[in-house]
C-alpha positions as CSV (number, residue, x, y, z in Angstrom):
1,X,152.3,138.3,188.6
2,X,152.8,139.0,192.3
3,X,150.7,141.7,193.8
4,X,152.8,144.9,194.5
5,X,153.8,145.4,198.3
6,X,151.8,148.0,200.2
7,X,153.2,150.5,202.8
8,X,151.4,153.1,204.6
9,X,153.2,156.6,204.9
10,X,154.8,156.1,208.1
11,X,156.1,152.5,207.2
12,X,157.5,154.0,203.9
13,X,159.3,156.6,205.8
14,X,160.7,154.0,208.1
15,X,161.8,151.5,205.4
16,X,162.6,153.8,202.5
17,X,166.0,152.0,201.8
18,X,164.2,148.5,201.9
19,X,161.7,149.9,199.5
20,X,164.3,151.2,197.1
21,X,166.1,147.9,197.2
22,X,163.1,146.0,196.4
23,X,162.3,148.4,193.6
24,X,165.7,148.1,192.1
25,X,165.1,144.2,191.7
26,X,162.0,144.8,189.6
27,X,159.4,144.9,192.3
28,X,156.5,147.6,192.4
29,X,155.6,149.2,195.8
30,X,152.4,150.9,196.6
31,X,152.3,153.7,199.2
32,X,149.0,154.4,200.9
33,X,147.5,157.1,203.1
34,X,144.7,156.4,205.4
35,X,144.5,152.9,203.8
36,X,144.0,154.5,200.2
37,X,146.8,153.9,197.7
38,X,148.3,157.4,196.6
39,X,151.5,156.3,194.9
40,X,153.2,153.6,193.2
41,X,157.1,153.3,193.2
42,X,158.2,151.5,190.0
43,X,161.7,150.6,188.7
44,X,163.3,152.7,186.1
45,X,163.9,151.1,182.7
46,X,167.6,150.0,182.7
47,X,170.3,151.9,181.0
48,X,171.6,150.6,177.7
49,X,175.0,149.1,178.2
50,X,177.2,149.2,175.2
51,X,180.1,146.8,175.3
52,X,181.6,147.8,171.8
53,X,181.3,150.4,169.3
54,X,177.5,150.7,168.5
55,X,174.9,148.4,169.7
56,X,173.8,146.5,166.7
57,X,173.8,142.9,166.7
58,X,173.9,142.4,163.0
59,X,176.3,144.1,160.6
60,X,174.7,146.9,158.4
61,X,174.6,146.1,154.8
62,X,174.5,148.7,152.1
63,X,173.1,147.7,148.8
64,X,174.9,148.8,145.4
65,X,172.0,151.3,144.7
66,X,172.1,152.8,148.2
67,X,172.9,156.3,147.2
68,X,171.0,156.1,143.7
69,X,168.1,158.7,143.5
70,X,165.0,157.5,142.8
71,X,163.4,158.3,139.4
72,X,160.3,159.7,140.9
73,X,160.3,163.5,140.6
74,X,158.3,163.7,143.9
75,X,161.1,162.1,145.7
76,X,163.8,164.4,144.3
77,X,161.6,167.5,145.2
78,X,161.0,166.3,148.6
79,X,164.8,166.6,149.5
80,X,165.0,170.1,147.7
81,X,167.1,168.6,144.8
82,X,167.4,169.4,141.1
83,X,167.2,166.6,138.6
84,X,170.9,166.1,139.0
85,X,170.7,165.5,142.7
86,X,172.2,168.7,143.8
87,X,170.7,171.1,146.2
88,X,168.8,174.0,144.4
């Protein structure tokens, strides 16, 4: 991996647009004051671009027993349901 570019404060102010362009392409930039690194400018994560409804690559499959309640009484109680599966 290539080392991050480093600018002193004066250079960073002078070339701020250039720095932002570099960061937008994925580079990291270090800003130094008196020769000591004080800040790192890094790219933000890209936005999710959705081209169609939803963003799943595979279809969602619901099995036949999807809405069947478990026979485990703890499961039923955890959701505040009675034995018939309705809310208490």
